[in-house]
DOLO-933089 format. One line per 2 residues: their letters; for each residue x, y, z of C-alpha. Coordinates in Angstrom, 1 decimal, always signed. Each point is the difference from the previous one (the first is absolute). Layout:
A = X:Y:Z | ...;
***
This chain:
XX = -24.6:+19.7:-27.9 | +0.6:+0.6:+3.7;
XX = +2.6:-2.8:+0.1 | +2.4:+1.8:-2.3;
XX = -0.1:+3.2:+2.0 | +0.7:-1.9:+3.2;
XX = +2.9:-1.8:-1.5 | +1.8:+3.3:-1.0;
XX = +0.4:+0.9:+3.6 | +1.2:-3.3:+1.3;
XX = +3.5:+1.2:+1.0 | -1.4:+3.0:+1.8;
XX = -2.6:-2.1:+1.8 | +2.6:-2.5:+1.2;
XX = +2.2:+2.9:+1.3 | -2.9:+1.5:+1.9;
XX = -0.8:-3.4:+1.4 | +3.6:-0.6:+1.1;
XX = +0.0:+3.4:+1.8 | -3.3:-0.8:+1.7;
XX = +1.2:-3.4:+1.1 | +3.2:+1.5:+1.5;
XX = -2.1:+2.6:+1.9 | -2.5:-2.7:+1.3;
XX = +3.0:-2.2:+1.0 | +1.1:+2.7:+2.3;
XX = -3.5:+0.2:+1.5 | +0.1:-3.7:+0.9;
XX = +2.3:+0.8:+2.9 | -2.3:+2.8:+1.3;
XX = -1.0:-0.4:+3.7 | -3.7:+0.6:-0.7;
XX = -1.5:-3.4:-0.8 | -2.9:+1.2:-2.2;
XX = +2.3:+2.0:-2.2 | +2.4:-2.9:-0.4;
XX = -2.8:-2.4:-0.9 | -1.4:+2.4:-2.5;
XX = +3.4:+0.4:-1.5 | +0.4:-3.8:-0.2;
XX = -3.3:-0.4:-1.9 | +0.8:+2.9:-2.4;
XX = +3.5:-1.4:-0.6 | -1.4:-3.4:-1.1;
XX = -2.7:+1.7:-2.1 | +2.4:+2.3:-1.9;
XX = +2.6:-2.8:-0.6 | -2.6:-2.3:-1.5;
XX = -1.6:+2.7:-2.1 | +3.3:+1.3:-1.5;
XX = +2.1:-3.2:+0.0 | +2.7:+1.4:+2.2;
XX = +1.5:-2.3:+2.5 | +0.3:+0.8:+3.7;
XX = +3.4:-0.6:+1.6 | +0.6:-3.2:+2.0;
XX = +0.4:+1.9:+3.3 | -3.4:+1.7:-0.4;
XX = -1.8:-3.2:-1.2 | +0.9:-1.6:+3.3;
XX = -1.6:+2.8:+1.9 | -3.5:-0.5:-1.6;
XX = -2.4:-2.9:+0.6 | -1.3:-1.3:-3.3;
XX = -3.2:-1.4:+1.5 | -1.4:+2.9:+2.1;
XX = +2.1:+2.7:-1.7 | +1.1:+1.5:+3.2;
XX = +3.4:+1.2:+1.1 | +2.0:-2.6:+2.0;
XX = +1.5:+1.4:+3.2 | +2.0:-2.3:+2.2;
XX = -1.4:-0.1:+3.5 | -3.2:+1.8:-1.0;
XX = -1.7:-2.1:-2.7 | +2.8:-2.4:-1.0;
XX = +1.9:-2.7:+1.7 | +3.6:-0.8:-1.1;
XX = +1.7:-3.3:+0.8 | +3.3:-1.4:-1.2;
XX = -0.5:-3.7:-0.9 | +3.0:-1.7:-1.3;
XX = +1.4:+2.0:-2.9 | -3.3:+1.8:-0.6;
XX = -1.7:+3.1:+1.4 | -3.6:-0.7:+0.6;
XX = -2.4:+3.0:+0.1 | -3.6:-0.5:+1.1;
XX = -2.7:+2.6:-0.5 | -2.1:+0.1:+3.1;
XX = -3.0:+1.6:-1.8 | -0.5:-2.9:-2.5;
XX = +2.5:-2.6:+1.2 | +1.8:-0.3:-3.3;
XX = +3.5:-1.3:+0.3 | +3.0:+1.2:-2.1;
XX = +3.3:-1.7:-0.1 | +3.2:+1.7:-1.2;
XX = +3.4:-1.6:-0.1 | +2.7:+1.6:+2.0;
XX = +2.9:+0.7:-2.3 | +3.5:+1.2:+0.9;
XX = +2.0:+0.0:+3.2 | -2.0:-0.5:+3.2;
***
């Protein structure tokens, strides 16, 4: 019967998860590296558990392989290749490609 009790609070859980995600998104830009990496791991964990999506801007700040915060010049390399932005995580060497949209 535990499933029914959990389902009653679905909207409340999603609201709390969205608040937590917005708070952790602000911590991604924190200058302390350990705090930002911890926020990245927690943000992924909460979004998966509660089914709440992370914004596109914040998804591009987290490495999906090593679950660390991507900081350009510190642990990420950004290159512009054609009409794509290529981000390489220097911890695990995973490459992300994002299209450049709009006026350049």
